[in-house]
ROKE-331124 format. One record per residue (C-alpha): residue in one letter; x, y negated, z negated. Coordinates in steps of 0.05 Angstrom, whole numbers, plus 5000, padded with zeros to 4 digits. Each point is the difference from the previous one (the first is absolute). Example, Ala and Ser with C-alpha at 12.3 -4.5 7.8 and 13.67 -1.06 7.14 Angstrom:
2
A524650904844 S502749315013 
END
This chain:
318
M505666977027 P506650314984 I502050625035 T503250544959 T504350565028 E502850614973 P507249974983 H504550305054 V502950664979 A506050235043 A499050705028 K503950524966 P504950365047 A498950735012 L504850414959 T503550605029 T502450614961 T501150745015 V495350564985 A501450424938 R506250445010 E496250614977 Y495349975057 V505650085049 H503950504959 R506049574989 A504349864937 A503649385025 L495649385006 S505049755055 E497850585044 V492649855001 L498449705071 L492349924990 T497049344980 G492650164998 W494050365030 N492549955012 K494650455027 T497449795069 G495150565015 R497650664975 D506550335014 A504049415024 F505049554962 K505149445009 V506550044966 T504949444997 A507650104994 Q506449595002 W506750235030 P506449694972 R504649675046 S505150494980 H499150694965 S505450394962 F498450635040 Y495349845057 V505049525028 S498349445049 E505050075056 H501149605063 G494449524982 M494750584991 H496250294942 D501150744989 P494050405027 L500750484942 L498049424958 L493450055033 C499850754980 E501249824928 T494449505006 V495350515028 R501950494946 Q498749464947 A493449805032 S497450715005 T501750134927 L496849354976 L493650135037 A499450714977 H500249734927 V496049355004 G495650185059 Y498150724988 H501550054923 V505550555006 P502950034929 L507149724994 G502350664975 N498650345065 Q505450225051 L499249735071 S503750385054 W500549825074 S498150515053 R501049535061 V502549305013 Q499949645067 F502049295018 A501849585058 V502649294994 N500449395044 P507449844993 Y499349285021 A495449884939 L505450264956 R504749405007 T502249694935 E498849264986 G501649484950 T495050254950 P497550694976 A495250355048 D492850004976 I496250625028 Q492750205004 L497850715002 H493350175026 V498350684977 T494850505018 C499250654961 S497150635031 D499750764997 I499049984925 R499050654966 H497550014931 H500450524942 R495349904939 G499049295021 M507749815007 P503449945068 V505150565010 T502049825071 M499249405044 S502749605060 M501149265004 H501149605066 M503449354993 E501549375045 A505449554975 V499549295019 R504849454992 R497949265018 D494150305042 C504850405039 L499550795000 L506150254965 A498650714996 V494950585000 A500750564952 S496550584970 V501050454940 R496550624975 F501250244930 G497250424944 S498949884926 H501550504950 S498049974924 P505450124951 A497350744989 V499550155074 Y507049705013 Q502950424942 R497150645032 L502549775068 R506849884975 A500350624956 G507350184979 K502749335012 G499549764926 D499649344972 V501049415050 N505449674956 E503750664992 V499850155076 F502349315014 A505850044950 Q502550655028 A500149775074 P507050185028 Q504849465019 P499649785074 P505350265049 E504849485035 P496549605051 V501049915073 S503949375021 R496549334993 S500549875074 T496650665014 V493649794968 G500449245002 R500449924923 L505149564964 R499250314930 K501950724984 Q494050054954 D495049845057 I502650575045 V495250604999 L503850495046 A506150424988 P503850305057 T499950735023 P504150335058 D494149905047 R499749285028 L492150005000 R499550334930 W501049684931 Q498750184927 L495249534969 R503649574947 V495749904939 D502649504952 T495249944943 S504049384970 H497549575060 P496249444970 V494849935055 L499050705028 F499650264930 D496949424961 H497550494949 A500550774985 L497150475048 D499950795007 H501249985077 V503249595056 P495349395017 G497049905067 M503549335009 L507050324996 M497650505054 L498149405045 E506849714987 A503250685020 I496149975066 R502449315015 Q507350154982 A500150645042 G497549585060 H505649534989 A504950574994 I497950315066 E501649375036 P502749394964 A497549325018 R503449585054 G502349444953 G492949914970 A496350434953 V495650615013 M492849824980 P494750544994 T494049685037 S495450584992 M499750664963 D495350594992 V501950414940 S496950614970 F501350234930 N499150744994 R503450184936 Y503449654939 V507749925011 E502950264936 F506449774964 D503050674984 E501150265071 P503649695061 C495249655050 W502549985073 I498349445048 E500250215073 A498849515056 E499849965076 P498949495053 V493650085041 E501550015073 T495849515042 A499049985077 A503749315003 P504349664948 S496649414965 S502049325022 D498249664936 G504650394952 R494750494977 R501250734991 T496350584965 I502450524954 R497350634962 V502350124931 A498650604953 A501550094924 L501450724985 Q500550324931 S500050754981 G498950145075 L493549635003 C498549325034 A498349534944 V499449375044 N499849915075 A499649355037 T500349625066 A503049314998 E501149465052 L506349574988 T501849365029 D506549655002 T499249294975 V505149755052 S494650085051 L494949584963 
END
């Protein structure tokens, strides 16, 4: 009796793309880092991302990915999940109140291919108003090839257009505010902050060695991917990193922020100078592995808009 078999059909390869740019509040498709997501529990998710071997702003140096690329990934993941996981409308404004992260620097090493990242996300402390989340926290564990890359957490609020308009009363239309932002002052030297391009330097000098004016260049294609009515959080994280480098430049390597704890207390506005003040944190004994801690505050109109503690590591010690 003849035996018949089903014709062999080759398995189709899994195709990879990025999530919709609208879900991560990006205008440029090239700046979308996330490749997918799925729900793994009641308030738990897995988000996948890919880091390029080289990024125009979050530069891979000395064979290491930039830890602030992790922060941008966390920002995009929290924004994505707010929209797709909790149905926050795309028109709502999302604002950080606190961001924390700590990275394993040895898992940041660049390789011959882009880095595929998994984020395991747990959401908590969710406060609702009329059935819609208005504040929430997300804890994330970033994994690369089954190795823990980083832990991070973010707390943020969601504002409807009407609430945000009341919150930002007097600031006018976002495009008008953005267009009227003043030109940035001249920057500190490239060697002071470890940046090669003038456009990437976010600090301007003052007579005080540990005080700088925040340099806000709204033409920057990454930090200002689209029009905003205030200084974005990622620019403030970059200011913290550059202040750490300015306090004590690297010994032939690069200063890498291996952890940060940042509180966002107020919006940083375009139309008034913002001052970045930093100081080293004294320890009982100097670190033997190139790690040091700093405190940073961003002051505007006499008020503390952002305050942070950061641990910096010189890559020459890794």
